[in-house]
N, C-alpha and C positions, 0 to 999 in steps of 0.2 A: 834080096830079102829086105823088107822094111822093118827096122828095129826101133822100138821105143824103150828108152831107159827111164826107170823110176828115179826120183830124186835121190834116194838112199844109195843107189848104185853110182850115180854121178858124183855125189859127195865123196864116196870111198875112192872112186877113180882119180879124183883130183887132189885128194889129200894123202894117198898112199900109193906112190908111183911103182911099187913093186908087187902090188896085190893082184888078185884075180880080177877085180872090177876094172883096174887100169888096163890089164891085158885085154879083157873083153872089149872095152871101149876102143882101144887102139886098133885091134883087128877089125872090128866092125866099121870103124871110121874109114879104114882103107879099102874094105872089100864089099861093103853093103851100104844101104841107104839108112842113115840115122834120121829119124823124125823125132821131134821134140815138142812138148806142149808149153804154151805160155805160162800155164799154172806151174809146171815143173821148173821153168826158168826163174820165176818169181820166188818159189820156195828155195831153190838152189842158192840164189843170191842172198836171201835172208840167212840161211844156215851158214854159208861160207863166211859172211861178214861177222856173224855172231860167234861162231864156234871154231873157225879155222885160223891158222897162222898165216894164211895167204894174204899178201899185201892187197890193199884196196884197188890199186891200179891193175894188178894181175887178175883180180876177180873181174874187173871191168873188161879187160881184154878177152878173158875166157868166155864171158857171156856174149861179147860181140862175135866171137868165133862161132859159138853155138847158134846164134841168131842167123848165121849164114846157111844153116841147115834148113830143112823144111819145118816151119813152126806152125802149129795149129793154135787157134785162139782158145781162150778159156771156155769150156763147154757151157751152154745155157742150161742144159738139163743133165746134170751129172749122175742122177740116180738110175742109171740104166739097169744095174744089177745091185741089189742091196749089199752094202758092206758096212762094217762096224765104224770105221773112221771116215768122216766126211771128206778128208783130204784124199783118201784112197779112191773115193767115188770120182773125184776130178781127174786123178791119174788114169784110172781105167777108161773113163769116158773120153779123155784126150787121146789115149792110145787107139780106141775104137774109131774116133773121128779121123785120126791120122791114117786109118786103114793099114795099121801096122800088122805085120805077119806074126810078130812076137813081142811080148812085153817082158823085159828083164827087170826083176825086182828082188829085193831081199825081204819084202814085207810078207809075213806069214799069212795074214788075212787074204791078201791077193793071191798068194800061192795056193791057198786052199780052194779058191774059186776054180783054179785049173782052167780047162778048156770050156767051161760052161758059159763063159762070157763071149764066146765067138772069136777068141784070140788065144793063141798059145801063151801061157804064162809060166816062166821058168826062173830059177835063181841063177845068179852069175856063174856058179861052178858048172851047172848043167849046160848053160849056154856055151861056156868055154869048151866043154867036151864036144858039143855039136859043131862048133867052129873048127876044132881040131880034126874031126872026122871028115870035114869038107876038103881038107888038104889032099 
């Protein structure tokens, strides 16, 4: 399964090592294909530098590790499906361009779109339940 994580899930995964987002990322990283967007990487870097207590060197290493995954460029036409937040349009377009099977997000606007975008969109808890059923 090709899995695309929204920035909010990655921020939570890397700042709260005991939470659902961390568990979801760890399981997916080991047993599925993680695809990521250049837009998400840029947003992740900006947020971690500004709002986390993670050391700059650790952020750099984390981003280098993520860049070893399949990374899609920033979409040229992000308005595939209308969304309220322009950043959400880039996330959704990136996930579609990556041919992801599933987009994992905590964003309410993206979750409301559901399957209308041609991709399954779920929150981290729902995705964790899906992963646990696979076992």
